[in-house]
N, CA, C and O of each residue as an XYZ file, in Angstrom:
540
protein
N      59.939     -5.566   -147.357
C      59.272     -4.959   -146.276
C      58.931     -6.011   -145.209
O      58.409     -7.098   -145.456
N      59.251     -5.606   -144.112
C      59.058     -6.512   -143.002
C      57.867     -6.072   -142.180
O      57.718     -4.902   -141.827
N      57.029     -7.042   -141.888
C      55.864     -6.741   -141.032
C      56.177     -7.280   -139.652
O      56.482     -8.452   -139.433
N      56.079     -6.372   -138.782
C      56.316     -6.792   -137.401
C      55.007     -7.240   -136.786
O      54.066     -6.460   -136.639
N      54.968     -8.464   -136.445
C      53.790     -8.962   -135.721
C      54.158     -9.002   -134.252
O      55.119     -9.641   -133.822
N      53.388     -8.329   -133.560
C      53.641     -8.245   -132.131
C      52.911     -9.376   -131.441
O      51.689     -9.486   -131.542
N      53.642    -10.208   -130.748
C      53.012    -11.288   -130.000
C      52.570    -10.728   -128.665
O      53.359    -10.187   -127.891
N      51.312    -10.875   -128.434
C      50.714    -10.338   -127.222
C      50.652    -11.451   -126.187
O      50.172    -12.543   -126.493
N      51.120    -11.205   -124.981
C      51.001    -12.247   -123.963
C      49.532    -12.434   -123.570
O      48.708    -11.530   -123.712
N      49.242    -13.612   -123.084
C      47.867    -13.900   -122.693
C      47.488    -13.065   -121.473
O      48.138    -13.130   -120.429
N      46.423    -12.281   -121.629
C      45.923    -11.501   -120.499
C      44.810    -12.240   -119.772
O      44.622    -12.043   -118.571
N      44.083    -13.075   -120.468
C      42.929    -13.765   -119.892
C      43.169    -15.267   -119.910
O      43.833    -15.804   -120.796
N      42.610    -15.921   -118.908
C      42.652    -17.376   -118.864
C      41.269    -17.864   -119.260
O      40.261    -17.392   -118.735
N      41.226    -18.783   -120.159
C      39.957    -19.326   -120.611
C      39.490    -20.364   -119.589
O      40.070    -21.444   -119.475
N      38.425    -20.017   -118.844
C      37.945    -20.925   -117.794
C      36.739    -21.745   -118.235
O      36.188    -22.494   -117.430
N      36.324    -21.628   -119.461
C      35.158    -22.370   -119.948
C      35.340    -23.876   -119.825
O      34.413    -24.539   -119.362
N      36.473    -24.462   -120.208
C      36.619    -25.913   -120.031
C      36.576    -26.338   -118.564
O      36.061    -27.406   -118.234
N      37.123    -25.489   -117.687
C      37.096    -25.826   -116.265
C      35.658    -25.789   -115.728
O      35.285    -26.641   -114.921
N      34.856    -24.827   -116.158
C      33.457    -24.757   -115.733
C      32.658    -25.930   -116.279
O      31.799    -26.478   -115.589
N      32.946    -26.316   -117.530
C      32.264    -27.483   -118.095
C      32.547    -28.722   -117.262
O      31.640    -29.507   -116.984
N      33.779    -28.898   -116.872
C      34.144    -30.047   -116.044
C      33.439    -29.986   -114.678
O      32.953    -31.004   -114.186
N      33.387    -28.805   -114.076
C      32.723    -28.658   -112.774
C      31.233    -28.990   -112.876
O      30.688    -29.654   -111.995
N      30.579    -28.541   -113.930
C      29.152    -28.835   -114.092
C      28.913    -30.325   -114.315
O      27.954    -30.885   -113.785
N      29.760    -30.955   -115.080
C      29.614    -32.393   -115.315
C      29.785    -33.159   -113.999
O      29.013    -34.070   -113.701
N      30.798    -32.785   -113.220
C      31.003    -33.452   -111.929
C      29.830    -33.213   -110.981
O      29.444    -34.115   -110.237
N      29.264    -32.019   -110.998
C      28.111    -31.719   -110.155
C      26.909    -32.571   -110.546
O      26.220    -33.098   -109.673
N      26.652    -32.711   -111.818
C      25.531    -33.541   -112.280
C      25.750    -35.003   -111.893
O      24.815    -35.674   -111.454
N      26.959    -35.493   -112.048
C      27.249    -36.882   -111.665
C      27.059    -37.074   -110.168
O      26.507    -38.087   -109.739
N      27.509    -36.112   -109.368
C      27.352    -36.198   -107.916
C      25.865    -36.218   -107.530
O      25.465    -37.001   -106.668
N      25.060    -35.381   -108.148
C      23.621    -35.333   -107.837
C      22.951    -36.651   -108.203
O      22.149    -37.174   -107.429
N      23.267    -37.182   -109.356
C      22.651    -38.442   -109.785
C      23.058    -39.592   -108.870
O      22.218    -40.413   -108.505
N      24.321    -39.663   -108.498
C      24.783    -40.748   -107.633
C      24.207    -40.633   -106.223
O      23.909    -41.649   -105.596
N      24.049    -39.425   -105.723
C      23.502    -39.235   -104.383
C      22.040    -39.651   -104.324
O      21.641    -40.336   -103.382
N      21.240    -39.261   -105.290
C      19.825    -39.654   -105.282
C      19.659    -41.150   -105.490
O      18.706    -41.737   -104.977
N      20.553    -41.773   -106.222
C      20.471    -43.213   -106.412
C      20.810    -43.954   -105.123
O      20.236    -45.006   -104.840
N      21.732    -43.416   -104.349
C      22.143    -44.075   -103.111
C      21.106    -43.903   -102.011
O      21.013    -44.758   -101.130
N      20.329    -42.836   -102.029
C      19.360    -42.566   -100.971
C      18.166    -43.507   -101.063
O      17.565    -43.815   -100.034
N      17.806    -43.967   -102.227
C      16.625    -44.798   -102.392
C      16.717    -46.089   -101.593
O      15.717    -46.522   -101.020
N      17.844    -46.693   -101.540
C      18.046    -47.888   -100.731
C      17.318    -49.105   -101.266
O      16.948    -49.178   -102.438
N      17.124    -50.063   -100.362
C      16.495    -51.332   -100.706
C      15.061    -51.304   -100.207
O      14.802    -50.864    -99.087
N      14.143    -51.763   -101.011
C      12.744    -51.819   -100.586
C      12.535    -53.062    -99.736
O      12.895    -54.173   -100.126
N      11.942    -52.848    -98.562
C      11.681    -53.936    -97.638
C      10.219    -53.862    -97.242
O       9.698    -52.781    -96.969
N       9.559    -55.001    -97.210
C       8.176    -55.065    -96.777
C       8.169    -55.245    -95.267
O       8.369    -56.356    -94.774
N       7.939    -54.161    -94.524
C       8.003    -54.210    -93.069
C       6.676    -54.708    -92.498
O       5.624    -54.468    -93.090
N       6.710    -55.390    -91.371
C       5.465    -55.857    -90.760
C       4.703    -54.706    -90.128
O       5.291    -53.691    -89.752
N       3.402    -54.867    -90.014
C       2.563    -53.842    -89.413
C       2.395    -54.123    -87.933
O       2.288    -55.277    -87.517
N       2.371    -53.045    -87.130
C       2.169    -53.185    -85.695
C       0.682    -53.350    -85.406
O      -0.169    -52.902    -86.175
N       0.388    -53.996    -84.293
C      -1.012    -54.146    -83.920
C      -1.579    -52.795    -83.535
O      -0.828    -51.882    -83.191
N      -2.885    -52.657    -83.587
C      -3.516    -51.369    -83.313
C      -3.443    -50.997    -81.836
O      -3.644    -49.832    -81.491
N      -3.160    -51.956    -80.957
C      -3.103    -51.653    -79.532
C      -1.795    -50.978    -79.133
O      -1.711    -50.373    -78.065
N      -0.771    -51.078    -79.986
C       0.510    -50.464    -79.672
C       0.490    -49.027    -80.171
O       0.243    -48.777    -81.350
N       0.748    -48.096    -79.280
C       0.768    -46.693    -79.653
C       2.188    -46.170    -79.513
O       2.835    -46.360    -78.483
N       2.664    -45.507    -80.562
C       3.998    -44.942    -80.532
C       3.975    -43.483    -80.112
O       5.028    -42.851    -80.031
N       2.801    -42.939    -79.845
C       2.692    -41.544    -79.435
C       3.188    -41.377    -78.007
O       3.063    -42.283    -77.183
N       3.752    -40.211    -77.726
C       4.223    -39.938    -76.377
C       3.022    -39.759    -75.457
O       2.004    -39.210    -75.878
N       3.120    -40.206    -74.229
C       2.004    -40.041    -73.319
C       1.792    -38.571    -72.982
O       2.736    -37.784    -72.910
N       0.532    -38.230    -72.781
C       0.191    -36.865    -72.446
C       0.358    -36.657    -70.954
O      -0.155    -37.432    -70.146
N       1.070    -35.621    -70.598
C       1.298    -35.311    -69.196
C       0.065    -34.611    -68.635
O      -0.461    -33.683    -69.249
N      -0.385    -35.051    -67.485
C      -1.505    -34.409    -66.799
C      -0.934    -33.484    -65.731
O      -0.033    -33.863    -64.983
N      -1.461    -32.284    -65.669
C      -0.993    -31.302    -64.694
C      -2.084    -31.073    -63.653
O      -3.227    -30.767    -63.992
N      -1.720    -31.225    -62.397
C      -2.632    -30.959    -61.286
C      -2.080    -29.734    -60.566
O      -0.931    -29.725    -60.123
N      -2.910    -28.707    -60.457
C      -2.489    -27.471    -59.801
C      -3.343    -27.233    -58.562
O      -4.550    -27.478    -58.564
N      -2.695    -26.752    -57.503
C      -3.388    -26.393    -56.267
C      -3.075    -24.920    -56.016
O      -1.917    -24.558    -55.810
N      -4.107    -24.067    -56.033
C      -3.851    -22.644    -55.853
C      -3.806    -22.265    -54.375
O      -3.912    -23.124    -53.500
N      -3.648    -20.978    -54.111
C      -3.458    -20.510    -52.736
C      -4.696    -20.710    -51.871
O      -4.582    -20.783    -50.648
N      -5.876    -20.801    -52.478
C      -7.094    -21.028    -51.695
C      -7.372    -22.511    -51.463
O      -8.296    -22.856    -50.726
N      -6.580    -23.398    -52.087
C      -6.753    -24.838    -51.904
C      -7.582    -25.497    -52.995
O      -7.853    -26.696    -52.920
N      -7.992    -24.736    -54.011
C      -8.757    -25.308    -55.120
C      -7.831    -26.159    -55.986
O      -6.667    -25.822    -56.200
N      -8.379    -27.270    -56.479
C      -7.595    -28.219    -57.282
C      -8.034    -28.102    -58.734
O      -9.227    -28.041    -59.031
N      -7.061    -28.072    -59.633
C      -7.317    -27.987    -61.072
C      -6.609    -29.144    -61.765
O      -5.438    -29.422    -61.509
N      -7.347    -29.810    -62.648
C      -6.754    -30.849    -63.486
C      -6.723    -30.297    -64.904
O      -7.765    -30.160    -65.546
N      -5.542    -29.985    -65.384
C      -5.374    -29.353    -66.706
C      -6.260    -28.118    -66.830
O      -7.022    -28.000    -67.789
N      -6.172    -27.223    -65.898
C      -6.880    -25.930    -65.831
C      -8.386    -26.048    -65.605
O      -9.087    -25.039    -65.686
N      -8.905    -27.237    -65.324
C     -10.334    -27.421    -65.045
C     -10.487    -27.683    -63.553
O      -9.875    -28.615    -63.032
N     -11.299    -26.875    -62.844
C     -11.461    -27.104    -61.403
C     -12.175    -28.423    -61.126
O     -13.187    -28.739    -61.752
N     -11.631    -29.192    -60.176
C     -12.203    -30.488    -59.798
C     -12.148    -30.634    -58.281
O     -11.385    -29.948    -57.601
N     -12.975    -31.544    -57.769
C     -12.896    -31.920    -56.361
C     -11.960    -33.115    -56.246
O     -11.496    -33.650    -57.253
N     -11.689    -33.526    -55.023
C     -10.808    -34.688    -54.808
C     -11.412    -35.938    -55.427
O     -10.702    -36.720    -56.059
N     -12.726    -36.139    -55.252
C     -13.381    -37.324    -55.814
C     -13.364    -37.292    -57.338
O     -13.107    -38.314    -57.974
N     -13.635    -36.126    -57.930
C     -13.596    -36.013    -59.390
C     -12.175    -36.241    -59.912
O     -11.977    -36.862    -60.956
N     -11.203    -35.731    -59.175
C      -9.811    -35.936    -59.563
C      -9.474    -37.419    -59.602
O      -8.852    -37.897    -60.552
N      -9.885    -38.145    -58.569
C      -9.589    -39.578    -58.521
C     -10.271    -40.323    -59.658
O      -9.653    -41.177    -60.293
N     -11.550    -40.009    -59.928
C     -12.263    -40.719    -60.997
C     -11.663    -40.392    -62.366
O     -11.555    -41.278    -63.214
N     -11.274    -39.142    -62.596
C     -10.689    -38.796    -63.896
C      -9.309    -39.421    -64.064
O      -8.957    -39.871    -65.154
N      -8.532    -39.450    -62.990
C      -7.220    -40.091    -63.088
C      -7.352    -41.589    -63.336
O      -6.551    -42.175    -64.063
N      -8.368    -42.207    -62.729
C      -8.598    -43.640    -62.989
C      -8.974    -43.882    -64.448
O      -8.519    -44.853    -65.051
N      -9.799    -43.008    -65.016
C     -10.182    -43.182    -66.420
C      -8.978    -42.962    -67.346
O      -8.839    -43.670    -68.343
N      -8.106    -41.994    -67.035
C      -6.886    -41.811    -67.818
C      -5.973    -43.023    -67.690
O      -5.343    -43.439    -68.662
N      -5.905    -43.585    -66.495
C      -5.050    -44.752    -66.249
C      -5.562    -45.965    -67.014
O      -4.771    -46.794    -67.465
N      -6.889    -46.077    -67.163
C      -7.447    -47.201    -67.916
C      -7.061    -47.117    -69.395
O      -6.817    -48.138    -70.039
N      -7.008    -45.905    -69.921
C      -6.651    -45.729    -71.328
C      -5.145    -45.843    -71.519
O      -4.682    -46.554    -72.412
N      -4.379    -45.146    -70.685
C      -2.916    -45.147    -70.763
C      -2.360    -45.536    -69.405
O      -2.338    -44.701    -68.501
N      -1.912    -46.769    -69.228
C      -1.449    -47.209    -67.913
C      -0.271    -46.404    -67.354
O      -0.192    -46.180    -66.146
N       0.629    -45.975    -68.214
C       1.798    -45.221    -67.758
C       1.733    -43.807    -68.314
O       2.215    -43.560    -69.420
N       1.149    -42.877    -67.573
C       1.155    -41.484    -67.993
C       1.704    -40.641    -66.855
O       1.398    -40.893    -65.690
N       2.510    -39.644    -67.184
C       3.123    -38.823    -66.140
C       2.152    -37.771    -65.601
O       1.315    -37.245    -66.334
N       2.280    -37.479    -64.313
C       1.483    -36.453    -63.647
C       2.442    -35.460    -63.008
O       3.425    -35.838    -62.371
N       2.135    -34.187    -63.193
C       2.933    -33.113    -62.615
C       2.043    -32.342    -61.653
O       0.943    -31.925    -62.015
N       2.524    -32.149    -60.414
C       1.759    -31.429    -59.399
C       2.410    -30.075    -59.177
O       3.600    -29.977    -58.878
N       1.592    -29.019    -59.333
C       2.061    -27.648    -59.104
C       1.297    -27.078    -57.925
O       0.116    -26.749    -58.043
N       1.955    -26.962    -56.812
C       1.320    -26.400    -55.622
C       1.748    -24.967    -55.415
O       2.927    -24.640    -55.553
N       0.784    -24.094    -55.081
C       1.107    -22.696    -54.795
C       1.960    -22.621    -53.534
O       1.836    -23.458    -52.641
N       2.811    -21.632    -53.469
C       3.737    -21.486    -52.354
C       3.014    -21.341    -51.020
O       3.506    -21.820    -49.998
N       1.848    -20.683    -51.014
C       1.138    -20.458    -49.756
C      -0.009    -21.449    -49.550
O      -0.769    -21.319    -48.591
N      -0.143    -22.440    -50.443
C      -1.214    -23.415    -50.267
C      -0.906    -24.317    -49.070
O       0.244    -24.478    -48.661
N      -1.963    -24.888    -48.535
C      -1.804    -25.748    -47.362
C      -1.145    -27.062    -47.776
O      -1.495    -27.661    -48.792
N      -0.204    -27.481    -46.979
C       0.539    -28.704    -47.257
C      -0.386    -29.918    -47.223
O      -0.168    -30.884    -47.955
N      -1.404    -29.876    -46.389
C      -2.349    -30.990    -46.295
C      -3.100    -31.220    -47.587
O      -3.400    -32.361    -47.938
N      -3.409    -30.140    -48.305
C      -4.128    -30.261    -49.575
C      -3.235    -30.942    -50.623
O      -3.707    -31.758    -51.415
N      -1.970    -30.603    -50.617
C      -1.028    -31.248    -51.545
C      -0.888    -32.724    -51.197
O      -0.784    -33.564    -52.091
N      -0.886    -33.045    -49.909
C      -0.801    -34.446    -49.483
C      -2.031    -35.238    -49.909
O      -1.921    -36.417    -50.243
N      -3.209    -34.599    -49.901
C      -4.423    -35.275    -50.381
C      -4.278    -35.647    -51.849
O      -4.646    -36.749    -52.255
N      -3.740    -34.725    -52.645
C      -3.553    -34.997    -54.077
C      -2.518    -36.105    -54.268
O      -2.704    -36.984    -55.110
N      -1.448    -36.073    -53.508
C      -0.444    -37.140    -53.596
C      -1.036    -38.490    -53.185
O      -0.700    -39.521    -53.766
N      -1.908    -38.481    -52.192
C      -2.571    -39.705    -51.747
C      -3.472    -40.265    -52.846
O      -3.501    -41.474    -53.074
N      -4.209    -39.381    -53.526
C      -5.069    -39.818    -54.638
C      -4.211    -40.446    -55.732
O      -4.563    -41.495    -56.272
N      -3.089    -39.810    -56.058
C      -2.197    -40.364    -57.094
C      -1.675    -41.733    -56.680
O      -1.529    -42.621    -57.520
N      -1.393    -41.912    -55.397
C      -0.922    -43.213    -54.913
C      -2.000    -44.274    -54.991
O      -1.719    -45.417    -55.351
N      -3.252    -43.907    -54.653
C      -4.360    -44.876    -54.729
C      -4.646    -45.292    -56.160
O      -4.987    -46.446    -56.419
N      -4.510    -44.356    -57.092
C      -4.764    -44.670    -58.501
C      -3.644    -45.541    -59.066
O      -3.869    -46.321    -59.992
N      -2.442    -45.409    -58.511
C      -1.324    -46.223    -58.978
C      -0.446    -45.509    -59.986
O       0.149    -46.141    -60.859
N      -0.366    -44.208    -59.867
C       0.478    -43.434    -60.781
C       1.926    -43.556    -60.310
O       2.247    -43.270    -59.157
N       2.791    -43.987    -61.229
C       4.191    -44.196    -60.872
C       5.092    -43.079    -61.366
O       6.186    -42.886    -60.834
N       4.651    -42.340    -62.375
C       5.448    -41.234    -62.907
C       4.867    -39.930    -62.365
O       3.876    -39.413    -62.882
N       5.493    -39.417    -61.328
C       4.963    -38.260    -60.617
C       6.062    -37.232    -60.454
O       7.195    -37.575    -60.116
N       5.731    -35.969    -60.693
C       6.713    -34.900    -60.558
C       6.119    -33.722    -59.818
O       4.922    -33.449    -59.916
N       6.972    -33.018    -59.068
C       6.583    -31.811    -58.358
C       7.291    -30.632    -58.999
O       8.497    -30.684    -59.240
N       6.545    -29.566    -59.277
C       7.094    -28.406    -59.956
C       7.591    -27.402    -58.926
O       6.932    -27.140    -57.920
N       8.766    -26.847    -59.201
C       9.315    -25.791    -58.352
C      10.051    -24.795    -59.237
O      10.336    -25.080    -60.401
N      10.357    -23.629    -58.682
C      11.103    -22.628    -59.432
C      12.583    -22.787    -59.110
O      12.958    -23.270    -58.041
N      13.406    -22.373    -60.054
C      14.845    -22.375    -59.808
C      15.182    -21.201    -58.902
O      14.595    -20.123    -58.999
N      16.117    -21.435    -58.043
C      16.570    -20.371    -57.186
C      17.481    -19.462    -57.997
O      18.387    -19.936    -58.683
N      17.243    -18.164    -57.920
C      18.029    -17.211    -58.693
C      19.419    -17.071    -58.083
O      19.593    -16.997    -56.867
N      20.389    -17.039    -58.973
C      21.772    -16.907    -58.528
C      21.999    -15.499    -57.995
O      21.492    -14.525    -58.550
N      22.761    -15.402    -56.921
C      23.018    -14.095    -56.312
C      24.086    -13.328    -57.017
O      24.410    -12.210    -56.616
């Protein structure tokens, strides 16, 4: 009596060894990457306390349509503006100032503010305007 054994072709591919290899490579990659990021320890010198790495604070001077002057949204007179700008200049010699003049404000009032900025010695000065809309 003959027994017929039917050889069945492979229907499935065993991917377990391939996944094991992928996981091992992933673990090796993670370990090598974290080891490379640590780098060399260096004892860096400390900066003096007078050196500040912070960005300077921009001061905004606004002149509304009635001619009132505002320094960072606080109403001031010309004399108060000059004294406050001098005190800011004493703390931070190079700080930027932005002047926002209302469209209908008097040009002379804007010139007074520019004159105060010149007397104080402000070198970083900007005038705010709107972009013209494309037609």
